[in-house]
C-alpha positions in Angstrom: -61.4 157.0 69.6 -63.5 154.2 68.2 -66.9 153.1 69.3 -66.9 149.8 71.1 -69.1 148.4 68.3 -66.4 149.0 65.7 -64.9 145.5 65.8 -68.2 143.7 65.7 -69.5 146.0 62.9 -66.4 146.0 60.7 -64.7 142.7 61.3 -67.4 140.5 59.5 -67.0 142.7 56.4 -63.3 142.2 56.2 -63.2 138.5 56.7 -62.5 137.4 53.1 -63.4 133.8 53.5 -66.7 134.4 55.4 -69.4 133.2 53.0 -72.1 134.4 55.3 -71.2 138.0 54.8 -72.7 139.9 51.9 -69.7 142.3 51.8 -66.9 139.7 52.2 -65.0 141.0 49.1 -65.0 144.7 50.1 -61.9 146.6 49.1 -62.9 149.7 51.1 -65.2 150.1 54.1 -66.0 153.5 55.4 -68.1 154.6 58.4 -69.7 157.7 59.9 -67.8 159.7 62.5 -67.9 162.8 64.7 -65.3 165.5 63.9 -63.6 167.9 66.3 -62.9 170.4 63.5 -65.2 173.5 63.7 -67.7 173.6 60.8 -70.1 176.3 59.7 -73.7 175.9 60.9 -76.7 178.1 60.6 -79.2 178.4 63.4 -81.9 181.0 63.5 -80.4 182.6 60.4 -77.1 183.1 62.2 -73.9 181.5 61.0 -71.4 180.3 63.4 -68.8 177.5 63.8 -69.5 174.4 65.8 -67.3 171.6 66.9 -68.2 167.9 67.5 -70.4 167.5 64.4 -71.7 164.2 63.0 -70.3 163.5 59.5 -72.3 161.1 57.4 -69.4 159.5 55.5 -69.2 160.0 51.8 -66.3 159.4 49.5 -65.8 163.1 48.8 -63.9 166.0 50.2 -65.1 167.1 53.6 -66.9 163.9 54.4 -64.0 161.5 55.0 -61.3 161.1 57.6 -58.3 158.8 57.5 -59.7 157.2 60.6 -63.1 156.6 59.1 -62.2 153.9 56.5 -60.2 150.8 56.0 -58.8 149.6 52.7 -57.2 146.5 51.4 -53.4 146.5 51.8 -53.1 146.0 48.0 -54.0 149.7 47.6 -50.7 150.6 49.2 -48.7 148.0 47.3 -49.6 149.0 43.7 -47.4 151.3 41.6 -49.3 154.6 41.9 -47.6 156.8 44.4 -49.7 157.5 47.5 -49.5 161.1 48.5 -50.8 162.7 51.7 -50.2 166.2 50.3 -50.9 166.3 46.6 -48.6 169.2 45.9 -46.0 168.4 48.6 -45.0 171.4 50.6 -46.9 173.6 48.1 -50.3 172.1 49.0 -52.5 175.0 50.0 -55.6 173.2 51.3 -54.5 171.0 54.1 -58.0 170.0 55.0 -58.2 168.1 51.7 -55.4 165.7 52.7 -57.6 162.8 53.8 -59.6 162.8 50.6 -56.5 163.2 48.5 -55.0 160.1 50.1 -58.3 158.2 49.7 -58.5 159.2 46.0 -54.9 157.8 45.4 -55.8 154.5 47.2 -59.1 154.1 45.3 -57.2 154.8 42.0 -54.8 152.0 42.8 -57.9 149.7 43.3 -59.6 150.9 40.1 -62.5 152.2 42.1 -64.8 155.1 41.5 -65.0 157.8 44.1 -68.8 157.8 43.7 -70.3 156.6 47.0 -73.3 155.2 45.1 -71.4 152.7 43.0 -70.8 149.3 44.6 -67.4 148.4 43.1 -66.0 146.9 46.2 -67.1 149.7 48.5 -69.2 149.4 51.7 -70.5 152.5 53.4 -71.6 151.9 57.0 -73.9 154.6 58.4 -73.1 154.0 62.0 -71.0 156.4 64.1 -67.9 154.3 64.8 -65.3 157.0 65.4 -65.0 160.1 67.5 -62.2 162.3 66.0 -60.2 164.0 68.8 
């Protein structure tokens, strides 16, 4: 489920001919989200699992979801094969799928997976998706 502010926040960044937008040539735009997957938390020195946690998006494993980014269609049209499971049916860590896919897409666009480099990447720290 996307926040009602998604369109007004993301659309200006993907309009390629919008000269008023500082990120008009972005190849990838990613945004913060809330995940439904239980994750470890520590409270009063006790570890437990908690659902519905805010994820501050990063271009790294455990901090990205397929619903938390948009990428130029050219990333899918280039020759490098896009794989959702990097070892096919032998993939052991299924929770890495979203990052694996992102990594293939970024490779096709000659982008670094470093969130701090600005080679066509825009990171929006605004919760725009609630993962169900």
